[in-house]
N, C-alpha and C positions, 0 to 999 in steps of 0.2 A: 519261502516268498512268503507265505501267510506271517511268519516269526516278523519278517522286516516290515509288513505293514503295520502291525500292533505297534512295532517299535515307536515308527514313526507317527502313530495316532498318540500314543503315549505321549512324545515330544510336543506333539501342536497342545496337547489338555495343558501339560506343564506350563508351557509358556504362554495358553490364555489366562491361564490360572493366577501364574506370577504377576501378567498384566493389569490383571484387576486390582491388584493390592499397592501399587509404582507410587500414588500420592497418597499423601498423607489426610486427616481430617481436615484440616487447614487448608488444604488443597482441593479437596472436593467443596468445599462451603462457595471458595473464591472461582470455582468453575462452574457454578449452580447459578443461572440469571436470577430464580425463583428464592434464592438465599442471600441477596445483596446486603439487607439489612443485618442479618444472622453476622456475617462476615465481619460488615461494618463494626457490629457490637464489640464482638469477641477480641479485635484490633484493640478499641478502645478500653478494654478491659484486659487487656494484656494475656488473653490466654490461648492466642494465637503459637505463641512459644510451648506451651502444654502441651497444644494437640495437635504438636510436629515432633512431640515425643516419641519416645517408645512403645508407650502404651502396653498391653492393647486400652482401649477405650472405646467407649458407647456414646454416640451425639445422640440425641434428641433434638434434632433440628427445625423450629418453627421457620416457616415460609414468611415472605413479604406478607403474605395476606393475613398470618399468623398474630405478626406485630400490629399492624392495621386493626385488626379486632379487640387490640387490648384496647380500643377508646381512643377519641380525640385527645392529642396532646400527651400519651404517655409515654411512648416512646420516644418522642422528642425529650421529653422532661428524665428519662432513664440514661439518655445518651450525652446529656449535658455534662461537664466536666466535673463540678460539683457534686454529681449522684452516682458516680463511678460506683462506690461500694455497693450501692442500691444492683446498679447494674450486673454486678460481679456476682451478687449472690444469686440473682436471676440465673444467669447464666450457668453457675455450677450446679443447679438444680435440674440443667440438662444434660447431666455428663456423668456416666456411670464406666464402675468401673469394669473390665473383661471384655470377650467378646459375646455380646447378648443377642445370638441369632435368632429369630423370632420363633424360629421350628424349636430350638432346644428349650422353650419358655412355656410355662402351666399357666394356667390360668389362678389368680390369686396370690401370686410371685409377686416378693417385692423387691427393688434393686436399689442398692446404695448409690447416694451421689455424691459427688464433690463436695456438695452444700453441708451435708449432712442427714438432711432429710430425704423419707425413701418414696420411689414411685411404684405404683400397684401398676402390676398385668392385668387388666381385667378380661383380655380375653385374646387367645391366638388366633383365629379365624370369624371376622377379623380382626387381624391384629389393632388391640385398643390398649391404651395406655392413660391411668388419671381420668379414665371417662372420652378421651381422647384418640379418634381413629386417626393410624399411620397410614397417610397418604404414599408413602413411597418406604419401602423397608428394606433393612438388608446390605445398602450401598456399601461397597466393601474397599478399604482404604488400605496403606501399609500399616497403621498403627490402631486398626481395630473398625470398626462399624458406625454408620451414618441410618438415621431413620428422620424420613422428613413427616412433617403433621402441622396441621391450619390454626393451630391454637397454641398461644403462650403457657408451658408451666408457671404457676406463681407458686411457691414454698408455702407451706402451712404456716399462716400468722404473719404472712408478709404485708407490711406497710410500704406504701408507696413512696416517692417523694414529696414535700408539701406543693401543692400546687400555685401557679405564678401566674396561669390566665384564669378572667372569670368564664363565665358560662358563655357567655356571647362570643369572645374570644376563640375557646374551643370548638366550638360550632364554625368559627370562620376558620378554621386553622385544618378542616378535612373539605377536600374535593366533593366527595360524596354524601357533602353535607349541605351543598350549594343551594339548592329549594330553600331549604327551612330558612337559611342567612340572609338570603335572600327575603324572604317571606317577615323575617323577624321587620328588616329594616322598612317594607312598603307599610307594616301594618305598625308604624312607630311601636316598638314595644322594647327597643332597643337598651332607651335608659332604664326601663323595669326590670331588664333581666340584667341588667349589669347593678343592679342597688346590691344593698351590704346581704340581703338576706337572711336568714340560708335559706334557698328556693334549691327544689328539686324538678329537673325538664325531662320528660319522656320524647324525645329526639328522634323524629323519624326520618330516614336514610333517602337519597333523595328515589331510587326505586321505590320507597315506600308510596311515597308521592306519585309515583308515574302509576302504580298498582290502584291508583284513586280509579282511573279510566280513562277515557281520553277526552283530554282537553280540561280535565277537573282544576290540576295543579296550576297548568298554565294561567287560565279563566280568573280561579283563585287570587293570584298576582295582580289582577289589573285591578286602576283605580275603583273600578264601579261597586267592586266583590271587598274592597277594604273592610267593610264589618264583618262580612263573613269569613274573611279569613283571620280576624282578633278573634272571634270565635271559637275556630277551630285551634289558633294556638294558645289561647288561653285555657282551654280544656287538656294543655300537655303539662302544665306547669300545677305545684302542689307548694307549699310550704313546708319549711323545715329540710333535713338533710334525711331523706328517705333510701336509706340504704336497705339492699338485701339481706343483711345480717339482722334486721333488727323488722324488716317487715315480716310480719306473718300473712299466709294465704288468707282469704275470708275479711281480711280488713279492707273497708270504703276510706279513699281519700278524697277532700274536699279541693275540685279543681278551681285555680282562680277564676275561669270561665261562670261559676256558678254550679256544675256537676258536680259529679262524682265518679271517681274511678276505684274497681273494685281489684284488688289483687287476688287471681284467681289461683295462681301457680307461685312459689317464694323460686325455687332452685330447679329450673330456669325459669326466672322472675316471667311472668307471664300478667298482662290486664286485659280486663273485660274477656277473658277466654280466646282472644283474637291474636291479641300485640305483644310479641314477644321479645325480649330484651336479647339482642345480639354482644352488644358491650355494658354489663351493667356497672355502676360503682364509679363513674368516672368523674374524680376530684376536681372541683374548682376553686378559688378563692371565696365563691360567695353560696355554693352549694355542693349540690351534686346533679350529675346529669345518667340516663341510661338510653342507649343508642338503640332504638325500635324500628322490629322489621316491618311496622302496618302504623299506616295514621290512624288516631284514634278519633272518632267521631262522637259529639254529642250528642245522646239520646235528645230525638223528637229533632235533628238539624234538617233543616229543610234545602235543598241546593238542587240547582237553582233557581233563586226568588227573583228574579229580574226577566223582562221582556226584551225581545231584541231593541226594541225605540229607547227603552232604559239603561240598556249599555252603552250603545250609541251616546246618549246624550249625556251620561255619564263619565264618560271616554277623553280627556282632554285631549289627544292625538286625533280623535274623531270629531273635533268642533265642528268642522267646514262640513262635515257628512250630515252631523246631526239640525245644523242650519237647514240643508238642502232639505233633509225629511221632513222639516215641521211646516217647509212651505208646501210640499205636496200631498196628493193624496196617497202615496207610499206610509204615509204617517200611518194611519188607520191601519193597515195591513200588519206593521210591525210593532204595534200595539195589541193587537188584540189578542184571542185567545181559542179562538174556534178553529185555527187552520196551523199546518205547522212549516216553516217557512228556512230557507236558506239565504242568508246573507252574506256577500262578498263586501265587505267595508274598508272601502280606502281612506288609507290615513289623509289627515293635512296636507304632507310632503307628496303625496300621489296626484291630489290636486292640484298642488302650484307647479306639479308636471308638465301639466298640460298647457302650461305659457303663461304668460300676462295676462290678466283679466279673463280668460276663460271660464275659472272657477265665478268669481265674481257676478260675473255678466251671465252665467246660468241662473244663478240665485236672484237676477231681478225679476219681479212679477211679468215683465213683458214674455217672461223667456220659460215659464211654468211648463209649457208643454213639453219643450225641449230636456226640461232637468227630470220631467217624470218618465219621460224616454229611456235617458241616462239610468236613474235610480231602479226602474224597474227591469232594467238587464242586469243588474247587480242580486235578484234575488230569485231565488227558484222555489217551488211551490210545495216540494217536498226537505226534511230534513235527511240532509246529506253531511254523514262527518267525512273524514279524509279516507278513509279504510272503504267508503261506498263508492268512491270512483273508481275508474281504470281509466288508465293512459290511453289516450288518441281516441278520446269517443267525446260525443257531443250530449250536453243536458239541456231540456229547453227552460227560457225564462220565463218571468211574467210578460216580459217585453214580446213574448213569442218568438222571438231570435233564438237559435242556438248558439250554446256557448262551448268553446272545445275544453274540452281539459288534456292540454298538453302533455302534463306528468302527472304522478302522483308525491313523487319524493324527488325534489320538493316538489309540494303540491303548485302546478304553476296553470293557468286557463288563459286561454288565447294566445299563447305563445310567449306574452309578454309578461303578465301582471305574477308574481312571486306572492305566496302566502305565506306572511310575516310569523302570525298566530294562527294555529288551528284549532277548530272543534271548541270554540267556544261556546257553551253550553247555555241556552235562555228556556224559560218557561215555554216559549214560541217556537221556537229552532234552535239553530246552531248558527253562531257567526265564524266567520274567516276573517281575520285582518290582510288586507292584501296592498303592495306598494305600487300599483297604478288603477288608475280608473278605467274602467272597461266603457266602449265605445261600441252602440249597436252595428253590425255591418251597416254601411250607407249614412251611417248617421253625418250630417251636414249642419256647422255649428259656425259664426252666425247665422242666422238665417234672414237677417232685419236689415233694411238699409237704415240709416239717421232716422229718415221721417217716419219709417214704421216703428223703430224702437221709442221716437216720442209718441206716437199716437196708443202705442201699448203703458205708458208709464204717465201714472196719474200724476206725478210728482213733475210733469213738466206740460202740462195741460196750458198752461198760459204760455209759454213758449211754443208749443205746438200751436195754436192759434195765430200769435204774431207772426209765425214764419208764413200760414196761408196767406193772411193779412199782406204782409209786402211780395205775395205772391213768386216765393222760393223755395216752394215745394221742390219743383223740378231741379234745382240747385243742389239741395242735399239729396237729391237721390241718384244725381251722377257719379261714375264711376269711382272717382275718386282718386286714391282716397285722401281722407280731411283728419284733421283733428278737431273737435266742435267742442269749444266751451259751452257748455247749457244751464244757464239760469234756472234753478227750481222757480218753482211756483212762491215758494217763501223768499224767495228774491226779489221777485217782480211786486209781494205784496211789499219788502221794506220801502217802496216808493212810494210817493208819493200821490195819493189816490187822481190828483188832476193831472198829473205828468202822465200817470198810464194810461188815462181816458184818453189825453194829445194825443199819444203815440200811436192811438187805434185809427185816428183819421186819415181817411183816405188821402188830403191833400199833404199829408207827411209822408207818402209811403216812401220816398228816395231814401228820405231820412232813417226812417226806421232799415232801411235794407243796409245801409250804410253800419248800422250800429250792429245788427245780426251779422254782417260778413264781418266786423269786426272779432268774431267769438272764434273765427274759422279762420283753420292754419293748414295750407298745403303738407300733406302725406301725414306719416302717421308717429304720432309725438305720445309715446306711454308714461305712465307716473315716473318711471328708472332716469328718464331723459329729462324729466321736468323738475327733477329734484337737486339740479346742478345749475346755477346761477348762469341766465343767458338770455338773449332779448328774441322773439320770434317772430316775423313778420306774417300776419294777416292776409287775407285775401282781400280785405277792405284797405289795407296800404300801410295802416299803422302798426306798431311794434307792439308787443305786450312784454313787459317784464318779469322775469321769470326770478323770485328770491331767492338765493342759496341757503342750502338746508343749513350751514353754518349760521348765517345769520339771523335765524329762528331761535337762538335759545339752546339750540341743541349739539351736544360735541359725542362722537366718538360711539362707544357701546351705546350711550342712552338715545342716541338716534337712530340705530340699527333697533334697539328693542320697541321703541314706542313710536318709530315711522311717522313724522310731524307732516302735517298734512302741505302739498304743494300749494305755496302763495305768489299769487301774481298780482302785478300792479299793487304790490305794498300790501295790501289788507283783504284783498278776494283770496276766497278758499275753495280747493276742491275738495266735495262733501262727498263724490261717489267717484270714484278713479278706473276709469279702464273700461267701460262697458262697450261692448265691440259691435260694430256693425260691418254688413257685407262691403260697405265704401268707407270703412275708416273707425275711426274710436272716436269715444265722449269720456268726456269728464263734466261731472255736472258742478257748478259752481256757486256759491252762496251768496252772491252779489252780481249786480250785473254792471259788466265791462262799457267803457265808453272810449271811442276814439281818443288820441291824445290830441287837446285843446278843447274837448268840447264838456259842456256840463249843463246840466237842467236845473231849472230853478223855478218854483212856482209863487206864484203871490197875487196881490190884487194891483191892478193895474187900471185908475180912471180916469186915463189920459184923452179916453175916448166917450167919457160921461156916462158910460153906465158899470156898475159894480160887479162884472163877468171876472173870474179868475182867469187870469191867462197865464201861460206856459211859456217861457223864452229859453231856446235851447242857443248857447253862446258858442260858436264854435270858430277856432283862431279870432277871437275876438268879436267878431261881428253876433248880432242879436239876430234870432231867427224866429219866426212866428211861432204860433201854435202849432201849424201842420209841422213843424217841426219836430218839435217835442214829442207827438202823436207817431210819428216815425220812428223817433228813436226807440219808445215803448214797446211797438211793433217789431223793432228788429230786435231787442232785445227778449221778447216772447219765445221769436223764432231762434234766436239762439240757447234757449232753454230747450226748445225742442229736439234740436240739434243735439244737444250734449247726450241727449237718450239715445 
């Protein structure tokens, strides 16, 4: 029974041993996902047929990572049809004769390769060849062995194929250099790095930028920090082709940014004792690059160097926030250095998503208190990086309201606002750019009717006064909704002084009411509706003609980009659009609108024997008294208030 069991066990072992060698070396390469690049290269060089032969052979197999570590563009260059000879030489340097089981090798032993040069075994435990650690060893094939490693062996004195890409193109060719590529473009250094050179660039990987710390890399890519980004990038560029083969340790290299780079080690290359080369000596048509594991920071580099307000003001995508901050008490907080704050900064698009007129209305002096309330709800008293937040908690804002942290990955606040760019450092805190405007709990806007809006707007003081003179304040506080075209003070100032004074006379009150009501339309007509040709009826009964934007000299994309002002009755332009009120919407206009058939003329009339100036209001061909003119002026003033 024991003999039978031993025989069965021997049979199983023989089967297992035989099964380990059923596939060739080429088969192992084909079946290994991490050897896909090598398998493709072997086939391009027609070595697959050799590696399917009787053997035995030993293949030192570089992984996909190994080929990537050759550096940007090198693998692509080696696998071009015209460079097959170069590729073949490299691959043959990875193939030895015989079964070189790691346990049978000795330190210092040399192995003959197909290429003709020798490989040197540095150690057996751990298995290391040509200073490269072997990651997987002794993979048995039917015709030999496979050992894998994360570096490609290059034969002694091997020269790479002539480069076809410049420095910028090499950086752009690799996804792990995407931050640097973006940085070069944003810093506007692309043309400089495409110049004939030669130049040597020390190229930090994406991981190197990330290791600068939370928010540093992403914030350097923002428009306000363009100069600091240029300072960093130019510190990575020197003139000449500085290859490690001719670059001795201890030499100082002059960077284009003005600083110096100390070569503290030659092989492997190390700069300033902290940045090591991952892929050295990568040739370009206009120089050489070394891929580095650390960003090299210039001596004395200060970052961040801007306050929260400076970051906002210098960011084009935050221009509406910048305008809001400028008119608010929050400006001093974001400009100071005594405290540290966290600012959730809504983009322009976030403000637009509030709806037509909301952002522009909040920016009006009449609504400064509401604007301050909104802005303070976006500011925290302390400095909070994303890592400092905890999901499903709340933090206190300067508005004294609680801001909910809905999640931290992605960072989301109040369930709706997602942070697009996190951890932007400032000298007085940190900024997170968000895609929604945060509104305090219970926030109500608008909170003023047309009359209250006019009362709070300095540029509508004449309109406000005339509305009161005409006795229409009650009409303009009615539920509505209404659309009011409110002439500004400058619009009234454009009238003849005698005309304006006449309109203020009590005997012209009915006419003033008529003029003011001609500036009011039932319903809400926002600026988007007013850009298309149409006639709209006023509560006075007359029609206002809206000029189509296509007749204003704007076409297609130009219109979309420049947004020509809404034009009424041929020559009256809307200067401020979509001021929101609780009972409607107000558009400020630069001229006083007169009902059809009505015009105001001022001049001298001596038919009564005196020298007094008189104002005639001509309506539908009839000549009216000075009272009518005064009424008209009053109407115009009231209309201006209504616009606010």
